[in-house]
N, C-alpha and C positions, 0 to 999 in steps of 0.2 A: 475785700469787704469795704463797702462804701462808708464814708465817714458819717457818723451819727452823733449828734449832740443831744443828749437827754438831760432835761432840766426838770427836776421834781418840783421846784418852785422857783420860777425865774424872777429874781428880785428886781432886775432892771426893767421888767415889763411895766410900762405905764398903763394904768387902768383908771379911766375917768368915768364917773357916774353923775349923770345930770339930766336936764330936760332941755330940749330945744324950744324955741319960741312958739313953734306950732303944736307942741305937745299938749295933750289933754289929760284929764283925770283917768282916762282909760289906759294910760301907760303904767305898767307894773314896775318895770325898770328898763334902763338902757345904759350901756357901757361901751367904752372904746378900749381897744387893746393895741399896743404897739410901741414904737420908739420914735426916733427923729427922722424917719424916712418913710417909704411907701409900704403900707401893710394892708392886706385885704382878706376878708373871709369870703370864700367862694361857695361853700356848702356847709350844711349843719344837719346833724341827726340827734335824736333824743333817745337815750337808752331806757330800758325798762325800769331802772332805778333812778331815773330823772337826772342823769348827768347829760351834759351837752358835749358833743364831739364836733369840732369845727376843722375844716381844711381850707387852705388858701396859700398865701405867700407872704414873705416878709423880706424887705430890703434893710430893715433895722437890725435884724439878728441873723445869725448863721454865718457860714463861711463864704457863700457865693454872693454875686451881685444881687441876686434875688433867690431866696431859699424857700423850699417847700416848708410849710408851717402847719403842724397839727396841734390842736389845743384841746384840753379837757377842762370843763367848767362844771361847777355845781349848779343847782337849779336856779340860783339867784345870779348867775353869771360871774361868780368869783373864780379866778384862775387857779387851777390845781396843778397842772403840769403841761409841758410843751415839748415837742421835738422839732428840730430844724434839719432839713436834709438837702444836700447839694454842695458840691465842691467848687464849682465855677459857673459863670454865665447865668442864664435865667432858668429858674426851676419853679414849677407851679403845680399845686394839687387842685383839681377842679371838682371832684366828685367823691362821695363816700357812701357805701352801703353796708348793711349788716350781712354777715355770713351766718350759715345755719348753726355753727358751733359757738356763737356768741362773740365772735371777733368782728373785724371790719376789713373791707377792701377799700383802699384809697387809690385814686388814679389821677394821672396828669401828665407832666412832661419834665424831662431832665436835660440840662446842658444845652438849651437853645440860645442862639444869638439873635434870631429873627432877622437874619441878614442873608438874602438870597445869593449874594456873591461871595459869601465867606466859606463856602464848602463846609458848613457846620455839620456836626453829627448829633443834633438834637434827637432825642428818642422818647417814645411813649414809655411811661413808667407806671407800674402797679406795685402795691405792697399790701401784705396782710399784717394787720396791727391788732394787738390785744387791747383790752380795756385799760391797761396801765400804760398804754402808748409805747410798748416795746414792739419792734418790728420782728415778726416771725419769719417772713421771707420777703424779698423784693425782686422784681424782674424788669428788664427792658424788653420792649416789643418793637417789631418793625424791621427786622433784618438789616439791610444796609440803607434804609430810607429814613427820612425825618418824619416821625409820626407824633401826633399829639392827641390826647384823649380829652374830650369835652364832657362826657356824661357816661355813667354806668348804671345798670339796672339789674336787680337780681332775678334769676330764673329758677326759683324753687331749689330743689336738691341738685339740679344739673350744673349750676354755675352762674355766670353773669354775662351780660352783653355790654358792649361799649360802642360809642360813636365818637368820631373826631375827623382828623384829616391825615393824609399821607403825602409826602413830597420827596421828589428826587433831589439830590444835592445840586447846588448851583442852578436852580430852576425856579422861576417865579410861579410856575404852575403847580397846583396841588389838587388832589382828588379827595372826595369824601371817602371815609373809611368806617366800616363797622365790622365787628367780630364777636364771636361767641366763644367763651373760655370756660373751662371747668373751675372748681373752687381752688385748685392748685395752680391756676394761671396757665394751663395748657390749652392750646388752640383746639376748638372743635371745628370752626371754620373762620375764614377771614375774607372779606369782600371789599371791592372798591367801586365807587360810582363816579364816572367821568361825564360831566354834563356841560359845563362851560370852561372858562379858563381857571378859575379858582372855586373849588367846591368844598364845603364844610358840612359835616353832619353834626348838628348841634344837640340833638336829643334822640334817645331811643326808648321804646316802650314795649314791654312784654305783654302779649295778649292771651295769656293762659292757654297754652297749647295750640292756639290758632295762628301763631307766628309772631311777628314783630312789626312795629311801626318805626320808621326812621324819618326825622324831619331835618331840614337844613336849608342852605341857600347857596347860590352860585353867582359869581361875578364875571362879567365880561372882561376881555383882555384890556379894555380901555378903562375899566373900573367905574363906568358911568351908569351902570345899572346892576341890579341884583335881583335874581328870580328866586322865589321860595318854592320848596317842593316837599312832598310827603311820599314816602315809599312804603308799600305793604310787602313784607317779606314772609316767605315760608319759614318753617323751622330749620330748613337747610340754608337759609340766607339768600335764596333766589327771589328776584323781584316778581311779585304777583300782579301788582298794579302800581302806577305812579301818577301823582297829580301835581301839576305845575301851576304856580300863581305868578303870572307875568304881567307887568305893568310898564309904565313909562319911566319909572324911577327905581327906587330901592324898595324891595320887599324882603323881609327877614322873619323867619320863624325861629324863636328862641326855645320854646318848650311846647310839648304836646302832652295831654293827659286824656284819660278816658272821660267822656262826657257823662252827664247824669242819666242819659237815656241810651247807654251802650254804644255811643258814637265816639267822635274824636273832637276835642277842643284844642286848637292851636293858637298860640299867642306870640306876638312880636311887635313889629312896627313897619310902617309903610310911608313912602313919600309919593306914591302913585295915586293916592286918594286921601280924602280927609280935609281938615281945616288948616293945617300948618305945614311947617318944614318937614317934620316927621310926626306921624300920629300913631298912637297905640292902636294895634290891629288885632282883632279877635275873629277867628273863623270856627264855625262848627260844621262838621261833616258827619254823614251817617257812617255806619260800619263798613260800607263799600267805597267810601271816599267821595260820595256825592255831596256837593255843597248844600247845606241847609240854610245857613245865614252867615253873614259877615258884617262886622261893625267896626267903626273907628271911634276913638275917644281922644280928646285933647284940645288944645287951642292953637294959637298961631306960632308957637315955638316948637321945641323938640320934646316929644312925649313918647316913651317906649314902655313896653311890658316885657319883663324878663322871666317871669315864673307865674305859675297858677296852681291852685289847689281847689278841691271840692269840699264843701261843708256838709254836715249831716242833714242839712235842710234843703239839699238839692240846689245850692247856690254855688257861685264861683267867687273866689277871692283871687284877685290878680295884683301882682306887685311889680313896680317898675320905678321909673323916674320921670318927673315932669318939670319943664321950665316954663310952662304956661300957667300953672296954678301955684298957690302958696304965697307966702309973704316975701320970700326972697326973689331976687332976679336971676338966680342960678338954679341948678338942678336940685330938686327936693325929692325925698323918698315919697312914693305914691302908692296907695292901696285903694282899689275900687272893688265894690261888690256888685255882681250881676246876678239877675235871676236866670233860670234855665233857658230863657229865650234871648238872653243877651241884653236885657234892659238894665240900665244903670240904676242901682238902688241907693248907693251912697259912695262917697270918695273921701279920703283923708290924705293930707300931706304932712310931712315931717321934715324939719330942717331949718326953715327960716333963713337966716343969714349964713348958715353953714351948709356947704354943698355936700349932699349925700348921694352916693352911687349904690343903688340896690342891686344885689346879685341873686337874692332868693327869698322865699317865704315858705314856712312849714307850720303845721299845727299839731299840737299834742291832742287836742280836742277842740271843739268849737269855742271853748271858753278862753283859750290862750293861744295867741299867735306869735310866732317869732319872725321878725324881719331882720335881714342882715346884709352886710356889704362892707362899705368903707365910708368914712366921714372926714371932711376936711378939718384939720386941726391947726393950721397956720396960714398966714397970708401968702406963704411960698407954695401953696397948694400941696402941702404934705398931708397924707392921709393915714389914718389908723383904722384897723378893723373895727367893725361896729355891729352891735346886736341890740335890738329892741324887743321887749316882751310886752304885749299889749292885749287888751280885750277888744274885740271887734265891735 
């Protein structure tokens, strides 16, 4: 049985509540969570009784160099309980979804060294966790390969799908990986996608009995370019069509969602076009994968989009990081709103002289938005987990 540290109220957890220089009256609250090392929130969900459940990693707490971190908060961001999972090396939880019976599935990776010459045995990890943060069961996935899960998505009563990467030991090359599992964590199918030298599936989306969409990117062996792609899968995991976005530099898709007109919206960043070193990149496709429009946003520095949601008014809210906007000269949290045709309606930055790395955005309704990730808390570039609740 893997070591589990359950803390009903972790007294040593530093919680800071305040406002950055860029904050406005629209901010309801923002708080940081962590200790004296690197801590980050990778994903967040809101329960029906208004609790927040976050997943990520902590180097401040737990037994490993970096431990899986699951945290439960009340509606105002006050810490209720935490668990830290991992015995050695690097461990990370990237994604969380609800199960049909009121619990959660958490997914990520365990025991990685991120060292291709170390013959490591890093494995994909999933766990079923109840609302009190007790682990019901946990499993490793991936046979004798190094696997990591980036994203999971529920598929009704059938189970959930995952996306990530798979890698043979002592090998710099890895393939994109996607799989369908039932709610007990048993495989229905598992597939790999071998495109270039390093391929990663960053996001997966269920299309209501019409199959799945998988998005990701592939790097060449010289690491000088990255091509983005979207795959349409059947319910059996077979590729129905694929679209590639190839340029002269880096193209990355971080997230895909259903568009307001039953198509596909993809967000990420590109250095192949736009105004700066890396620009936020938004693509809209129809349901068959045909390009309807694409746009870039940003200035002369590094600007990326990591996540996107739809609003009730057929708008898009995109979250990411910008070094081109804001008062600070470093990365600020960045939220932009687009209309259904991709036209910019407004943008906001948060951070000022504190560097913020955004990992996601969710909404309970259009009146309250949660932005999350990590925020710099010292001159030594130490980061704590960060959540901000604001009105758009």
